[in-house]
VEXMIBA-154776 format. One record per residue: residue number from 1; residue in one letter; x, y, z of N, C-alpha, C, O, CB in turn. Coordinates in Angstrom, 1 decimal, decimal comma. Glycine has a CB too. Example, Ala and Ser with C-alpha at 12.3 -4.5 7.8 and 13.67 -1.06 7.14 Angstrom:
% residues 2
i->1; aa->A; n.x->13,2; n.y->-5,7; n.z->7,8; ca.x->12,3; ca.y->-4,5; ca.z->7,8; c.x->13,2; c.y->-3,3; c.z->7,8; o.x->14,2; o.y->-3,3; o.z->8,5; cb.x->11,3; cb.y->-4,5; cb.z->9,0
i->2; aa->S; n.x->12,8; n.y->-2,2; n.z->7,1; ca.x->13,7; ca.y->-1,1; ca.z->7,1; c.x->12,9; c.y->0,0; c.z->7,9; o.x->13,4; o.y->1,1; o.z->8,0; cb.x->14,1; cb.y->-0,6; cb.z->5,7
//
This chain:
% residues 83
i->1; aa->M; n.x->94,3; n.y->83,5; n.z->300,0; ca.x->93,5; ca.y->83,7; ca.z->298,9; c.x->94,1; c.y->82,8; c.z->297,8; o.x->93,3; o.y->82,2; o.z->297,0; cb.x->93,6; cb.y->85,2; cb.z->298,4
i->2; aa->L; n.x->95,2; n.y->82,5; n.z->297,8; ca.x->95,7; ca.y->81,5; ca.z->296,5; c.x->95,1; c.y->80,2; c.z->296,6; o.x->94,8; o.y->79,7; o.z->295,5; cb.x->97,2; cb.y->81,2; cb.z->296,5
i->3; aa->V; n.x->94,8; n.y->79,5; n.z->298,0; ca.x->94,2; ca.y->78,3; ca.z->298,4; c.x->92,6; c.y->78,4; c.z->297,8; o.x->92,1; o.y->77,3; o.z->297,4; cb.x->94,2; cb.y->78,0; cb.z->300,0
i->4; aa->F; n.x->91,9; n.y->79,6; n.z->297,8; ca.x->90,6; ca.y->79,7; ca.z->297,5; c.x->90,3; c.y->79,4; c.z->295,8; o.x->89,5; o.y->78,8; o.z->295,1; cb.x->90,1; cb.y->81,2; cb.z->297,9
i->5; aa->V; n.x->91,8; n.y->80,5; n.z->295,6; ca.x->91,7; ca.y->80,1; ca.z->293,6; c.x->91,9; c.y->79,1; c.z->293,4; o.x->91,0; o.y->78,7; o.z->292,6; cb.x->92,6; cb.y->80,6; cb.z->292,4
i->6; aa->L; n.x->92,9; n.y->78,1; n.z->293,7; ca.x->93,1; ca.y->76,9; ca.z->293,4; c.x->91,8; c.y->75,9; c.z->293,6; o.x->91,3; o.y->75,2; o.z->292,6; cb.x->94,1; cb.y->76,6; cb.z->294,2
i->7; aa->L; n.x->91,4; n.y->75,8; n.z->294,9; ca.x->89,9; ca.y->75,3; ca.z->295,0; c.x->89,0; c.y->75,6; c.z->293,6; o.x->88,6; o.y->74,7; o.z->292,9; cb.x->89,2; cb.y->76,0; cb.z->296,3
i->8; aa->A; n.x->88,7; n.y->76,9; n.z->293,5; ca.x->87,9; ca.y->77,2; ca.z->292,2; c.x->88,5; c.y->76,6; c.z->291,2; o.x->87,7; o.y->76,1; o.z->290,4; cb.x->87,8; cb.y->78,7; cb.z->291,7
i->9; aa->I; n.x->89,8; n.y->76,4; n.z->290,9; ca.x->89,9; ca.y->75,7; ca.z->289,5; c.x->89,7; c.y->74,2; c.z->289,4; o.x->89,3; o.y->73,6; o.z->288,4; cb.x->91,3; cb.y->76,0; cb.z->288,9
i->10; aa->G; n.x->90,1; n.y->73,6; n.z->290,7; ca.x->89,8; ca.y->72,5; ca.z->290,8; c.x->88,1; c.y->72,1; c.z->291,0; o.x->87,7; o.y->70,9; o.z->291,0; cb.x->90,7; cb.y->72,2; cb.z->291,9
i->11; aa->A; n.x->87,5; n.y->72,8; n.z->291,0; ca.x->86,0; ca.y->73,0; ca.z->291,3; c.x->85,3; c.y->73,0; c.z->289,8; o.x->84,3; o.y->72,4; o.z->289,4; cb.x->85,6; cb.y->74,7; cb.z->292,2
i->12; aa->H; n.x->86,2; n.y->73,9; n.z->289,0; ca.x->85,5; ca.y->74,1; ca.z->287,8; c.x->85,9; c.y->72,8; c.z->286,9; o.x->85,3; o.y->72,6; o.z->285,9; cb.x->85,8; cb.y->75,5; cb.z->287,1
i->13; aa->F; n.x->86,8; n.y->72,0; n.z->287,2; ca.x->87,1; ca.y->70,8; ca.z->286,3; c.x->86,5; c.y->69,1; c.z->287,3; o.x->86,2; o.y->68,0; o.z->286,8; cb.x->89,2; cb.y->71,0; cb.z->286,0
i->14; aa->F; n.x->86,4; n.y->69,6; n.z->288,5; ca.x->86,1; ca.y->68,2; ca.z->289,0; c.x->84,8; c.y->68,6; c.z->290,3; o.x->84,8; o.y->69,5; o.z->291,0; cb.x->87,8; cb.y->67,2; cb.z->289,7
i->15; aa->F; n.x->83,8; n.y->67,5; n.z->290,4; ca.x->82,7; ca.y->67,8; ca.z->291,3; c.x->83,3; c.y->67,5; c.z->292,7; o.x->83,7; o.y->66,5; o.z->293,1; cb.x->81,4; cb.y->67,0; cb.z->290,9
i->16; aa->V; n.x->83,1; n.y->68,9; n.z->293,4; ca.x->83,7; ca.y->68,6; ca.z->294,9; c.x->82,6; c.y->69,0; c.z->296,0; o.x->82,8; o.y->69,3; o.z->297,2; cb.x->85,3; cb.y->69,6; cb.z->295,1
i->17; aa->G; n.x->81,4; n.y->68,9; n.z->295,4; ca.x->79,9; ca.y->69,6; ca.z->295,9; c.x->80,1; c.y->71,1; c.z->295,9; o.x->79,0; o.y->71,6; o.z->295,9; cb.x->79,4; cb.y->69,1; cb.z->297,7
i->18; aa->M; n.x->80,9; n.y->72,0; n.z->295,9; ca.x->80,8; ca.y->73,1; ca.z->295,8; c.x->81,1; c.y->73,9; c.z->294,5; o.x->82,1; o.y->73,5; o.z->294,0; cb.x->81,3; cb.y->73,3; cb.z->296,7
i->19; aa->G; n.x->80,5; n.y->74,7; n.z->294,1; ca.x->80,8; ca.y->75,3; ca.z->292,7; c.x->82,0; c.y->76,6; c.z->292,9; o.x->82,5; o.y->77,2; o.z->293,9; cb.x->79,2; cb.y->76,1; cb.z->292,1
i->20; aa->A; n.x->82,3; n.y->76,6; n.z->291,7; ca.x->83,8; ca.y->77,5; ca.z->291,7; c.x->83,4; c.y->78,9; c.z->292,2; o.x->84,2; o.y->79,6; o.z->293,0; cb.x->84,5; cb.y->77,8; cb.z->289,9
i->21; aa->G; n.x->82,4; n.y->79,3; n.z->291,8; ca.x->81,7; ca.y->80,7; ca.z->292,2; c.x->81,9; c.y->81,0; c.z->293,8; o.x->82,3; o.y->82,2; o.z->294,2; cb.x->80,0; cb.y->80,8; cb.z->291,8
i->22; aa->D; n.x->81,7; n.y->80,0; n.z->294,8; ca.x->82,1; ca.y->79,9; ca.z->296,4; c.x->83,2; c.y->80,1; c.z->296,7; o.x->83,6; o.y->80,8; o.z->297,6; cb.x->81,8; cb.y->78,9; cb.z->297,0
i->23; aa->F; n.x->83,9; n.y->79,4; n.z->295,9; ca.x->85,6; ca.y->79,6; ca.z->296,2; c.x->86,1; c.y->80,6; c.z->296,0; o.x->87,1; o.y->81,0; o.z->296,6; cb.x->86,4; cb.y->78,8; cb.z->295,6
i->24; aa->L; n.x->85,6; n.y->81,4; n.z->294,9; ca.x->86,2; ca.y->82,7; ca.z->294,3; c.x->85,4; c.y->83,7; c.z->295,1; o.x->86,0; o.y->84,8; o.z->295,1; cb.x->86,0; cb.y->82,9; cb.z->292,4
i->25; aa->L; n.x->84,5; n.y->83,7; n.z->295,6; ca.x->83,9; ca.y->84,6; ca.z->296,8; c.x->84,6; c.y->84,6; c.z->297,9; o.x->84,9; o.y->85,7; o.z->298,5; cb.x->82,7; cb.y->84,3; cb.z->297,2
i->26; aa->L; n.x->84,9; n.y->83,4; n.z->298,3; ca.x->85,6; ca.y->83,1; ca.z->299,6; c.x->86,9; c.y->84,0; c.z->299,1; o.x->87,2; o.y->85,0; o.z->299,8; cb.x->85,9; cb.y->81,3; cb.z->300,0
i->27; aa->A; n.x->87,5; n.y->83,8; n.z->298,2; ca.x->88,9; ca.y->84,3; ca.z->297,8; c.x->88,5; c.y->85,9; c.z->297,8; o.x->89,4; o.y->86,7; o.z->298,2; cb.x->89,5; cb.y->83,8; cb.z->296,1
i->28; aa->T; n.x->87,5; n.y->86,2; n.z->297,6; ca.x->87,5; ca.y->87,9; ca.z->297,3; c.x->87,2; c.y->88,4; c.z->298,9; o.x->87,6; o.y->89,4; o.z->299,4; cb.x->86,0; cb.y->88,5; cb.z->295,9
i->29; aa->F; n.x->86,6; n.y->87,5; n.z->299,4; ca.x->86,6; ca.y->88,1; ca.z->301,2; c.x->87,7; c.y->87,8; c.z->302,1; o.x->87,7; o.y->88,3; o.z->303,2; cb.x->85,6; cb.y->87,4; cb.z->302,0
i->30; aa->S; n.x->88,6; n.y->87,1; n.z->301,6; ca.x->89,9; ca.y->86,8; ca.z->302,1; c.x->90,7; c.y->87,9; c.z->301,9; o.x->91,6; o.y->87,8; o.z->302,8; cb.x->90,5; cb.y->85,6; cb.z->301,4
i->31; aa->L; n.x->90,8; n.y->89,0; n.z->301,3; ca.x->91,4; ca.y->90,4; ca.z->301,1; c.x->91,2; c.y->91,2; c.z->302,0; o.x->92,1; o.y->92,1; o.z->302,4; cb.x->90,9; cb.y->91,0; cb.z->300,0
i->32; aa->T; n.x->90,0; n.y->91,0; n.z->302,6; ca.x->89,5; ca.y->91,7; ca.z->303,6; c.x->89,6; c.y->91,4; c.z->305,1; o.x->89,7; o.y->92,3; o.z->306,0; cb.x->88,4; cb.y->91,9; cb.z->303,2
i->33; aa->F; n.x->89,5; n.y->89,9; n.z->305,5; ca.x->89,6; ca.y->89,5; ca.z->306,6; c.x->90,6; c.y->88,4; c.z->306,7; o.x->91,0; o.y->87,6; o.z->305,8; cb.x->88,3; cb.y->89,2; cb.z->307,0
i->34; aa->S; n.x->90,9; n.y->88,6; n.z->308,0; ca.x->92,3; ca.y->87,3; ca.z->308,3; c.x->91,8; c.y->86,1; c.z->308,2; o.x->90,6; o.y->85,9; o.z->308,0; cb.x->93,1; cb.y->87,2; cb.z->309,7
i->35; aa->S; n.x->92,7; n.y->85,2; n.z->308,4; ca.x->92,2; ca.y->83,6; ca.z->308,2; c.x->91,3; c.y->83,1; c.z->309,2; o.x->90,3; o.y->82,4; o.z->308,9; cb.x->93,5; cb.y->82,5; cb.z->308,2
i->36; aa->T; n.x->91,5; n.y->83,3; n.z->310,7; ca.x->90,5; ca.y->83,2; ca.z->311,4; c.x->88,9; c.y->83,9; c.z->311,4; o.x->87,8; o.y->83,4; o.z->311,9; cb.x->91,0; cb.y->83,4; cb.z->312,4
i->37; aa->K; n.x->89,1; n.y->85,0; n.z->310,8; ca.x->87,7; ca.y->85,6; ca.z->310,4; c.x->87,3; c.y->84,8; c.z->309,3; o.x->86,1; o.y->84,7; o.z->309,4; cb.x->87,7; cb.y->87,2; cb.z->310,0
i->38; aa->I; n.x->87,8; n.y->84,3; n.z->308,5; ca.x->87,2; ca.y->83,5; ca.z->307,3; c.x->86,8; c.y->82,1; c.z->307,7; o.x->86,0; o.y->81,4; o.z->307,0; cb.x->88,2; cb.y->83,4; cb.z->306,2
i->39; aa->L; n.x->87,4; n.y->81,8; n.z->308,9; ca.x->86,9; ca.y->80,6; ca.z->309,2; c.x->85,4; c.y->80,6; c.z->309,9; o.x->84,6; o.y->79,7; o.z->309,8; cb.x->87,8; cb.y->79,9; cb.z->310,1
i->40; aa->W; n.x->85,2; n.y->81,9; n.z->310,5; ca.x->84,3; ca.y->82,2; ca.z->311,4; c.x->83,1; c.y->82,4; c.z->310,1; o.x->82,0; o.y->81,8; o.z->310,0; cb.x->84,8; cb.y->83,7; cb.z->312,4
i->41; aa->L; n.x->83,6; n.y->83,1; n.z->309,5; ca.x->82,6; ca.y->83,6; ca.z->307,9; c.x->81,7; c.y->82,1; c.z->307,4; o.x->80,5; o.y->82,0; o.z->307,3; cb.x->83,9; cb.y->84,1; cb.z->306,2
i->42; aa->I; n.x->82,8; n.y->80,9; n.z->307,3; ca.x->82,4; ca.y->79,7; ca.z->306,9; c.x->81,2; c.y->79,1; c.z->307,6; o.x->80,2; o.y->78,5; o.z->307,1; cb.x->83,6; cb.y->78,8; cb.z->307,1
i->43; aa->Q; n.x->81,6; n.y->79,3; n.z->309,0; ca.x->80,8; ca.y->78,9; ca.z->310,1; c.x->79,4; c.y->79,6; c.z->310,2; o.x->78,3; o.y->79,0; o.z->310,1; cb.x->81,6; cb.y->79,1; cb.z->311,5
i->44; aa->I; n.x->79,5; n.y->80,9; n.z->310,3; ca.x->78,2; ca.y->81,6; ca.z->310,2; c.x->77,5; c.y->81,3; c.z->308,5; o.x->76,3; o.y->81,1; o.z->308,3; cb.x->78,6; cb.y->83,5; cb.z->310,7
i->45; aa->A; n.x->78,2; n.y->81,2; n.z->307,7; ca.x->77,1; ca.y->80,9; ca.z->306,4; c.x->76,9; c.y->79,5; c.z->306,4; o.x->76,1; o.y->79,2; o.z->305,5; cb.x->77,7; cb.y->81,2; cb.z->304,7
i->46; aa->S; n.x->77,4; n.y->78,3; n.z->307,2; ca.x->77,2; ca.y->77,5; ca.z->307,2; c.x->75,8; c.y->77,1; c.z->308,2; o.x->75,0; o.y->76,1; o.z->307,9; cb.x->78,3; cb.y->77,2; cb.z->307,2
i->47; aa->A; n.x->75,8; n.y->77,8; n.z->309,0; ca.x->74,5; ca.y->77,9; ca.z->309,9; c.x->73,1; c.y->78,6; c.z->309,3; o.x->72,0; o.y->78,1; o.z->309,4; cb.x->74,9; cb.y->78,8; cb.z->311,3
i->48; aa->F; n.x->73,6; n.y->80,0; n.z->308,5; ca.x->72,6; ca.y->80,3; ca.z->307,5; c.x->71,9; c.y->79,5; c.z->306,6; o.x->70,7; o.y->79,5; o.z->306,5; cb.x->73,0; cb.y->80,9; cb.z->306,7
i->49; aa->G; n.x->73,0; n.y->78,4; n.z->305,9; ca.x->72,5; ca.y->77,4; ca.z->305,0; c.x->71,7; c.y->76,5; c.z->305,5; o.x->70,7; o.y->76,1; o.z->304,9; cb.x->73,5; cb.y->76,7; cb.z->304,5
i->50; aa->I; n.x->72,2; n.y->75,9; n.z->306,9; ca.x->71,2; ca.y->74,8; ca.z->307,4; c.x->69,8; c.y->75,4; c.z->307,9; o.x->68,8; o.y->74,7; o.z->307,7; cb.x->71,8; cb.y->74,0; cb.z->308,7
i->51; aa->L; n.x->69,6; n.y->76,8; n.z->308,5; ca.x->68,5; ca.y->77,5; ca.z->308,5; c.x->67,5; c.y->77,6; c.z->307,4; o.x->66,3; o.y->77,4; o.z->307,5; cb.x->68,9; cb.y->78,7; cb.z->308,8
i->52; aa->V; n.x->68,2; n.y->78,0; n.z->306,3; ca.x->67,7; ca.y->78,0; ca.z->305,0; c.x->66,8; c.y->76,9; c.z->304,4; o.x->65,7; o.y->77,0; o.z->303,9; cb.x->68,5; cb.y->78,1; cb.z->304,2
i->53; aa->F; n.x->67,8; n.y->75,7; n.z->304,6; ca.x->67,5; ca.y->74,2; ca.z->304,1; c.x->65,9; c.y->73,8; c.z->305,1; o.x->64,9; o.y->73,1; o.z->304,8; cb.x->69,1; cb.y->72,9; cb.z->304,5
i->54; aa->V; n.x->66,4; n.y->74,4; n.z->306,2; ca.x->65,2; ca.y->73,7; ca.z->307,4; c.x->64,0; c.y->74,6; c.z->306,7; o.x->63,0; o.y->74,1; o.z->306,1; cb.x->65,4; cb.y->74,1; cb.z->309,5
i->55; aa->L; n.x->64,1; n.y->75,8; n.z->307,0; ca.x->63,0; ca.y->76,7; ca.z->306,5; c.x->62,4; c.y->76,3; c.z->305,1; o.x->61,2; o.y->76,2; o.z->305,2; cb.x->63,5; cb.y->78,2; cb.z->306,6
i->56; aa->K; n.x->62,7; n.y->76,1; n.z->304,0; ca.x->62,4; ca.y->75,8; ca.z->302,8; c.x->61,3; c.y->74,6; c.z->303,0; o.x->61,4; o.y->73,7; o.z->303,8; cb.x->63,7; cb.y->75,6; cb.z->301,9
i->57; aa->K; n.x->60,3; n.y->74,7; n.z->302,0; ca.x->59,2; ca.y->73,8; ca.z->301,6; c.x->59,9; c.y->72,7; c.z->301,1; o.x->59,8; o.y->71,7; o.z->301,6; cb.x->58,3; cb.y->74,4; cb.z->300,8
i->58; aa->E; n.x->60,7; n.y->72,8; n.z->299,7; ca.x->60,9; ca.y->71,7; ca.z->298,9; c.x->62,6; c.y->71,1; c.z->299,3; o.x->63,6; o.y->71,7; o.z->299,1; cb.x->60,7; cb.y->72,2; cb.z->297,3
i->59; aa->R; n.x->62,6; n.y->70,2; n.z->299,7; ca.x->63,7; ca.y->69,5; ca.z->300,4; c.x->64,8; c.y->69,3; c.z->298,8; o.x->64,9; o.y->68,3; o.z->298,2; cb.x->62,9; cb.y->67,7; cb.z->301,2
i->60; aa->D; n.x->65,6; n.y->70,6; n.z->298,5; ca.x->66,5; ca.y->70,3; ca.z->297,2; c.x->67,7; c.y->71,0; c.z->297,4; o.x->67,8; o.y->71,5; o.z->298,5; cb.x->65,8; cb.y->70,8; cb.z->295,6
i->61; aa->R; n.x->68,7; n.y->71,0; n.z->296,6; ca.x->69,8; ca.y->71,8; ca.z->296,8; c.x->69,4; c.y->73,4; c.z->296,9; o.x->68,4; o.y->74,0; o.z->296,4; cb.x->70,9; cb.y->71,5; cb.z->295,7
i->62; aa->I; n.x->70,7; n.y->73,9; n.z->297,8; ca.x->70,2; ca.y->75,6; ca.z->298,1; c.x->71,5; c.y->76,0; c.z->297,3; o.x->72,4; o.y->75,1; o.z->297,1; cb.x->70,1; cb.y->76,4; cb.z->300,1
i->63; aa->P; n.x->71,7; n.y->77,3; n.z->297,0; ca.x->73,0; ca.y->78,0; ca.z->296,7; c.x->73,6; c.y->78,7; c.z->297,7; o.x->73,1; o.y->79,7; o.z->298,1; cb.x->72,9; cb.y->78,8; cb.z->295,7
i->64; aa->F; n.x->74,7; n.y->78,3; n.z->298,1; ca.x->75,6; ca.y->78,8; ca.z->299,3; c.x->75,9; c.y->80,2; c.z->298,9; o.x->75,5; o.y->81,0; o.z->299,8; cb.x->77,1; cb.y->77,9; cb.z->299,4
i->65; aa->V; n.x->76,4; n.y->80,9; n.z->297,8; ca.x->76,7; ca.y->82,4; ca.z->297,8; c.x->75,9; c.y->83,3; c.z->298,7; o.x->76,5; o.y->84,1; o.z->299,5; cb.x->76,6; cb.y->82,9; cb.z->296,6
i->66; aa->P; n.x->74,4; n.y->83,2; n.z->298,4; ca.x->73,9; ca.y->84,1; ca.z->299,5; c.x->74,0; c.y->84,2; c.z->300,8; o.x->73,7; o.y->85,1; o.z->301,6; cb.x->73,0; cb.y->84,1; cb.z->299,4
i->67; aa->C; n.x->74,5; n.y->82,6; n.z->301,2; ca.x->74,3; ca.y->82,4; ca.z->302,9; c.x->75,9; c.y->83,4; c.z->302,9; o.x->76,0; o.y->84,4; o.z->303,5; cb.x->74,3; cb.y->80,1; cb.z->303,7
i->68; aa->L; n.x->76,9; n.y->82,9; n.z->302,1; ca.x->78,1; ca.y->83,7; ca.z->302,3; c.x->78,3; c.y->85,1; c.z->302,0; o.x->79,3; o.y->85,7; o.z->302,3; cb.x->79,0; cb.y->83,1; cb.z->301,7
i->69; aa->F; n.x->77,0; n.y->85,7; n.z->301,4; ca.x->77,2; ca.y->87,1; ca.z->301,3; c.x->76,4; c.y->87,5; c.z->302,8; o.x->77,0; o.y->88,3; o.z->303,5; cb.x->76,5; cb.y->87,9; cb.z->299,8
i->70; aa->L; n.x->75,4; n.y->87,0; n.z->303,2; ca.x->74,6; ca.y->87,5; ca.z->304,6; c.x->76,1; c.y->87,4; c.z->305,5; o.x->76,4; o.y->88,5; o.z->306,1; cb.x->73,1; cb.y->86,2; cb.z->305,3
i->71; aa->S; n.x->76,9; n.y->86,0; n.z->305,7; ca.x->77,7; ca.y->86,4; ca.z->306,8; c.x->78,9; c.y->87,2; c.z->306,7; o.x->79,5; o.y->87,7; o.z->307,6; cb.x->78,1; cb.y->85,3; cb.z->307,4
i->72; aa->Y; n.x->79,2; n.y->87,4; n.z->305,4; ca.x->80,3; ca.y->88,2; ca.z->305,3; c.x->79,7; c.y->89,7; c.z->305,9; o.x->80,4; o.y->90,4; o.z->306,6; cb.x->80,8; cb.y->88,3; cb.z->303,7
i->73; aa->H; n.x->78,6; n.y->89,8; n.z->305,6; ca.x->78,1; ca.y->91,4; ca.z->306,1; c.x->77,9; c.y->91,2; c.z->307,5; o.x->78,2; o.y->92,2; o.z->308,2; cb.x->76,4; cb.y->92,0; cb.z->305,3
i->74; aa->A; n.x->77,3; n.y->90,2; n.z->308,2; ca.x->76,8; ca.y->89,9; ca.z->309,9; c.x->78,4; c.y->90,2; c.z->310,1; o.x->78,7; o.y->91,1; o.z->310,8; cb.x->76,0; cb.y->88,0; cb.z->310,6
i->75; aa->L; n.x->79,1; n.y->89,7; n.z->309,8; ca.x->80,7; ca.y->89,4; ca.z->310,5; c.x->81,2; c.y->91,0; c.z->310,3; o.x->81,9; o.y->91,5; o.z->311,2; cb.x->81,9; cb.y->88,0; cb.z->309,6
i->76; aa->L; n.x->81,0; n.y->91,6; n.z->309,5; ca.x->82,0; ca.y->92,9; ca.z->309,2; c.x->81,1; c.y->94,0; c.z->309,8; o.x->81,6; o.y->95,1; o.z->310,2; cb.x->82,3; cb.y->93,3; cb.z->307,5
i->77; aa->L; n.x->79,6; n.y->93,6; n.z->309,9; ca.x->79,3; ca.y->94,8; ca.z->311,2; c.x->79,4; c.y->94,6; c.z->312,4; o.x->79,1; o.y->95,4; o.z->313,2; cb.x->78,1; cb.y->95,3; cb.z->311,3
i->78; aa->F; n.x->79,9; n.y->93,3; n.z->312,7; ca.x->80,1; ca.y->92,9; ca.z->314,1; c.x->81,7; c.y->93,3; c.z->314,1; o.x->82,2; o.y->93,5; o.z->315,3; cb.x->79,6; cb.y->91,1; cb.z->314,5
i->79; aa->T; n.x->82,4; n.y->93,5; n.z->313,4; ca.x->83,9; ca.y->93,8; ca.z->313,4; c.x->83,9; c.y->95,2; c.z->313,7; o.x->84,8; o.y->95,7; o.z->314,4; cb.x->84,6; cb.y->93,5; cb.z->312,2
i->80; aa->M; n.x->82,9; n.y->96,0; n.z->312,9; ca.x->83,2; ca.y->97,2; ca.z->313,1; c.x->82,5; c.y->97,9; c.z->314,3; o.x->83,0; o.y->98,9; o.z->314,8; cb.x->83,0; cb.y->97,8; cb.z->312,0
i->81; aa->F; n.x->81,2; n.y->97,4; n.z->314,9; ca.x->81,0; ca.y->97,8; ca.z->316,2; c.x->81,4; c.y->97,2; c.z->317,1; o.x->80,8; o.y->97,6; o.z->318,1; cb.x->79,9; cb.y->98,0; cb.z->316,4
i->82; aa->S; n.x->82,2; n.y->96,1; n.z->317,5; ca.x->82,9; ca.y->95,7; ca.z->318,4; c.x->83,9; c.y->96,2; c.z->319,1; o.x->84,2; o.y->96,0; o.z->320,3; cb.x->83,1; cb.y->94,9; cb.z->318,1
i->83; aa->K; n.x->84,6; n.y->97,1; n.z->318,3; ca.x->85,5; ca.y->98,2; ca.z->318,9; c.x->85,3; c.y->99,2; c.z->319,5; o.x->86,2; o.y->99,9; o.z->319,8; cb.x->86,1; cb.y->98,8; cb.z->318,2
//
């Protein structure tokens, strides 16, 4: 969690391609998931982001927070029902 908070502070002051809110949301999600599940969450969110970018008509920047939110809930449901 501390890594994501430090990345959020760095993203606030320097341009790193992601906003500080993305890292703060990942820090919040890291309270409920392990580090391997967080890596899966980022992978699923990236796949959602690529899918949204391909399906959009305009080719501009897309927000990553909704992709993180959808992947969090998909991973949460998978974790709950896989046991």
